[in-house]
N, C-alpha and C positions, 0 to 999 in steps of 0.2 A: 499543471496546466501547460500543455505543449502548443496548442493552437487555439486561439480565441479572439473574438472581437468584443471588447467591453464598451458598452454605451451607457453613459450617464446622462439621461435626457431630462432637461429642464432642472437646472440648479435653482431650487426655490430659496426664498428668504435672502435674496441678493438684490443689489441695485440693478434692475433690469433682469436679464436672464442669461444663463450660460449652460452650455453642454460640454461634456468631456467624452472623448472616445479614444480608447487604447487598443492598438492592434498587436497581437502576439503571433509570431510565426517561428516554428521550430525552436520553441523555448526562449525566444528573444522578443523584446519589445521593439517592434519595427516602425511604429508610427504612433504619435500622440497629437491630438487636436483639442486644444482648449479654446472654445469659441464663445465669444460674448455675442449674444444674439439680439439684445435690445438696448443698444447704446446710442445709436444715431438719432438724436433728438433735435439737432440743428440749432442749438442755443447760440452758437457763434454767428449763425447767419441771421437769427432773429434780432440780435442786438444792432445790426447795421441800421443806420438812420436814427438811432437813439442818442440823446445827449450824454456826454461822458459821465455826468453825475449820476445817471440812472444805471450805468453799466454793471457796477458791483452787485447791486440788489438783484438785477436780472440774472446775471451769471451764477449767483449763489444758488439759484433754483435748480442747477444741475444736480445737486445732491443735498438731501436733508441731513444725513449723518455728519458730513464735514463741510456744511454750508459756510461756516464762518472762515474756513480756510480759503474757499473760493472768494469770499468777500475780500479777504486780505490780499490775495494774489491780484485780484482785479483792481483793487484800489492802487496798489503799487504800480501796476501797468498804466493805469490812467494818469497817475501823477507824473510818471516818467514821460508820458506822451506829451503833457502840457508844460513840463518843466517846474512842477510844484514841489517844494521842499517842506515836509511835515515838521513840526516842532518836536523838541526832545520829550515834552510831556505826552504828545500824541504817540510817539514810538513806545514809551513806557506802557501806555494803555493798550497798544497793539500787542505788546509782549504778553501782557496779562490776559488778553483775549485768546491768544494762541495757547498759553499755559492752561487756561480753563478748558478749552477745547480738548486738549490732549488728556487731561485728567478725566474728563467725562468719557471721551471716545475710547481711550485705552481701557478704562474700567469696564465699559460696555462689552468690548471685544473679549477681554481676558476672562471676565467672570461669566457673562451670559453665553458665550459661544465656545470658549476653549476649556474652562474649568470642568464642565460635565464629562469631557473625555478623561480628565485626570482622575475624577472621583468615581468613574464608572456609571454615570447617570446619562439618560437620554437627553435631559434638558435641565436648565438651571432650577426650575420649579420643583424638581424631584429631590433637591438637597434636603436633608433631614434636619429640622429644627431641633430635634431631641438629641442629635449627635453633637457633642461639644465643638469639634473641629468645623463641621459643616455649618453649624449655627453661627460661628465666628465669621466664616466665609460669606454667608448671606448678609450679615449686617455690615461687614467691611465693604462689600460691593455697593450697597445702598448708600452708605455713608460717604464713600469716596465719590460716587456719581453725584450725590446731592451737593457736595462741596464744589465740584466742578461747575455744576449747574448754577449754584448761587453766584459764583464769581462771574460767570458768563452773563447772567441776567443783569448783574450789577454794572458791569463795564460795557457789555455789547447790547444790552436791552432785552435780549432773549437768549435761551440756551442754544437754539438753532435759528438760522436766518436773522442774525443780529441786525437791529435797525439803527443802532447808534454809530457804528463806524462809518465814516463818510470819506470821500475824496477831500483831502485837506485837514482832517481831524475827526473829532467826535461831536455828535449833536448835543450831547449832554455829558457833563463830568460827574462821576459818582461822588456822593456826599461823604463826609467824614465818618458818620455813623455806619454807613454801609461798608466802608473800607475796613473799619475796625472789626465789624462782624465777620468780614471775609477773612481776616487774619486769624481770628479765633477758630473759625471752621476749618481752615487749612491746618492750624496747629493740632486740632483735635483728631485729624485723620492721618497724620504722618505715620503713626505706628501701624495703622491699617495698611498704608502703602508699603511699609517695610515688610509686613507679613505677606503681602502680595509678591514681593520680590522673592521671598523664601519659597513660596508655593511653586513658582516657575523655575526657581533654581533646582528644586527637587523633582520636577516633572520628569516622567520616565521616557519621553519620546525624543529621538535623535535621528537626524539624517544629514549627512555631510556630503557636499558636492562642491567642487571648486567652481567659483564664478567671480564676476567682477561686481564691485559695488560703487555706488555714486550717491553723493549727497551734497546739500548746500551746507558749507562749514563757515561759521562766522569768522571774520578776520579781527574782531575786537577782543578776542581772548575769552569770550563768554559763550557757552552753549546756548543756542537758541534756534528759532524756526523761521526768521524773517529776512535775514540779510547775510551777505557773505560771498564766497566763491564756490563754484562747483568743484569738488575734489573727487578724484577717482582712486580706486585701490591700485591703479597702475601709476599713481604719482602725478597725474595730470591735474592742473589747476585752470579752471575755465571761468571767465567773467559770466555773470548772470545773463548779460545781453547776447552772449555767444553760445549759450547752452544748446539750443536746438541745432546749431550748425555741427555739433560734435556728436550727435546721435542720428542714426539713420532710420527714417520713417519708412515702413513698407506695409503693404496690404496683405493681410491673411484672407484669402478668398472665402474661408469658412467662418470668419469672425467680423462682426460689425465694429469692433474696437480697433483703433489704430495701434500698430505694434511698432517697437523700436529695438534697434541693436546699437551697441557701442563698438566701433571698429569691427563690425561684422559679427560680433558675439553677443550672447545674452548678458544682461546685467541686472542687478537688483537695487531697488530704492526702498526706503522705509526705515524703521527704528534700528534694525540690525546694521544696515549701512551706516546710519548716523553714529552709532556707537563704535562701529569698527573704525571710522574715520575721524572721530572727534571726541572720544570718551574723556580725554584729558581736560576738555573744556567744561565739563559738568560742574555744577555748584560744589564748592568745597565740602559742605556738609553732606551732600549726596555721595561724593567720592569716599568720604570717611565712613559713612553708614553702609554703603554697598560695596565696600572694597573686595569682599570675597567674590561677589557676583561679577563685578567688573573684571576680575582676573580672567574670565572666559573669553574676553574680547581682546583683539579681533577674532571673529569665529566664522566658520563656513557652515555651521549647523543651522538649518533654516528654523528649527524650533526655538533657537535662541532669539528669534525675532519677538517672541512672546516675552522672554525675560528682558529684553531691551526695552520693550514698551513698559514693563513694570518699573524698571529703573527710571525711565523718562517721567513717570508719574511722580516719583520722589523728587526728581530734579525740579519739576514744574511747581511743586509745592514749595520747595526751599527757595527757589528763585522768586516766586510770587510773594512769599513772606518778606523777603528782603526788599523788593521793590515797594511793597505797601508800607513797610515800617521805616524806610529810609528817605522818603520823599514826600512832599506835600503836593496834592493835586489842587489846582486852582481853576476857577471858571475860565474857559478859553474858547473863543469861537473858532471854527475851522478856518484855515488859511484860504483866502479868496482865490478862486480859480479864475484865471484869465484864459479864455479860449485861444487855442493856436493849433496849427497843423503839426503833427508829429507822430512818432511811432514809439510806444512805450512797452517795456517788457517787465513783468513781475514774476519773480521766482521765489517761492517759499517752500518750506517743508511742511506739508499736510500730514496728519497722523500716519498715513500709509506711504509717504514718501514725497519725492520732489514734484511740485505742481507748477506748471508754466502757463502764464497768461500773456498774450500779446493784444494790444489795443492800438489801432491807428485812428487818428482823428483828423478832421479837416479844420480849416481856419475858423470855423464857427463852433468848434468843440463837439462836433457830431462824429460818432463812430462810423468809420467806412470799412474797417476790417478787424476781425477778431480771430484769435487762435487759442486753443486750450489743449495742453498735453497733460494728461492725468497719470497718477502713479500706477494704477492698475494696468493701463495700457502698456506702460514701460516694463511692467513685470511679466507680461503675458508669456514672452518667449522663455524666460527663465523658469516660470511655473511649468510649462510644457516639459522642459528638460528635467526638472525635479520629479515630476509625475512619472515620466518614463523611467527615471533612475530608481525610484522607490519601488515601482512595480517589478522592474528587473531584479532588484535585490531580493525580492520575495519569491521569485520563481525558483524551482518548479513546484515546491511543496506546499503552497498556501492555497486555501480555498477562496472561492470568489467573494464571499461575504467579508472576509478579512481584508482582501485587496481593496474592496470598496471603502471600508472604514479607514484604511490607511491613507487612501487618496483624499478622503474628506478631511482627515486631520491635517494633512499636508496643505491642502488649500486653505484651511482655517488659519494656519500658521502665517500665511501671507496677509491675512486680514484684508482680502480684497474689497475695495469699496464698490461695492455692489451691496451696500446697505447693512446687511447682517452677515452672520457666518454662513458658510456654505452648508446646505443640507440637501443632499441628493434624494430626490423622491422616487425615481424610477431607475431600476437597473435592468439592462437587457444584455445578455450574453449569447452570441451565437457561435457555436463550435465550427471551426473551419474544416 
């Protein structure tokens, strides 16, 4: 393929919609455009004038898939705005909420959207129940997802759009019977999680390209998703409150999604970044059970983002079991919110990477300004560079259908939160 314009119009089964266009001239990729076409829904404008206690539930509607991550980031921002300090028990429940989210969300991505590529199927429903290996995969997927859902429903009230996390605490504390059942379910799926790691260790897809990585790394010595410092692969350490000042926002005229660079260059957030920068903080049992897989990190292979997610599932199981079996949860009302004027920033690690929320309140506790910076927006520029790189590596001897499929697999490896995996419905190529 010497000259071509490849147009992937309407990326379906995503959060909103996206297009990809690749231009090839004289055997070289000369331009790539990854455009998010339906993202501007103005949630941050809609919450202006609303009381601070309502903000997390409203901003969570940005996304169904990772709504509980938006709840947590917004709660943190609201608490910082009014100077509220949550209790130790509240933080333990928030860690459980994030672990439940990652078990469910990573399982959904890895099994329903990535696994079909590995086993040569078009979709998850085509897996063969009569094939021993595929039978196991099917049941591992459902069992892992069910365990994550159960813990999320127990702690957050729902598997998505949790109704129990609130500014200052939780509206209801889980009962002892439910917590004991959660432990049993997590213990019962740990082997399934380890089989998941093995699947993605053995996956045949690889693509390396040097880039920068960035993630929120806990400072308490324990791998987690809620607090810490922003750490970069260049060795910089950034307080949460300063995060946005260290990345450059710019407008892609062909994309509705805000884009970002770090010191003028692309960077990546997500599970791969987290393990590259903080794998030593994983739960001791996880490090022991996943030692062979962890030896691959740090990595610049984008497909190891899938492996990193699989390892995080194991960590979330191990850490949750430890929390649930080493502490007693008692009835506790949320800390009372005293309205005040302030600016609060909440930074957490959502399943797909670093999520930033800003909330500014007036002296009555009413929101006057809000900002949100999502992982997929931060990954846009890096995704374009990787798409261009993988297409260039395939030229000139590859047919158009194979190029299309490789782009699909690459986008899936990023797990863009655009709801589901990328599945391109229309391909149009015009020879130059």
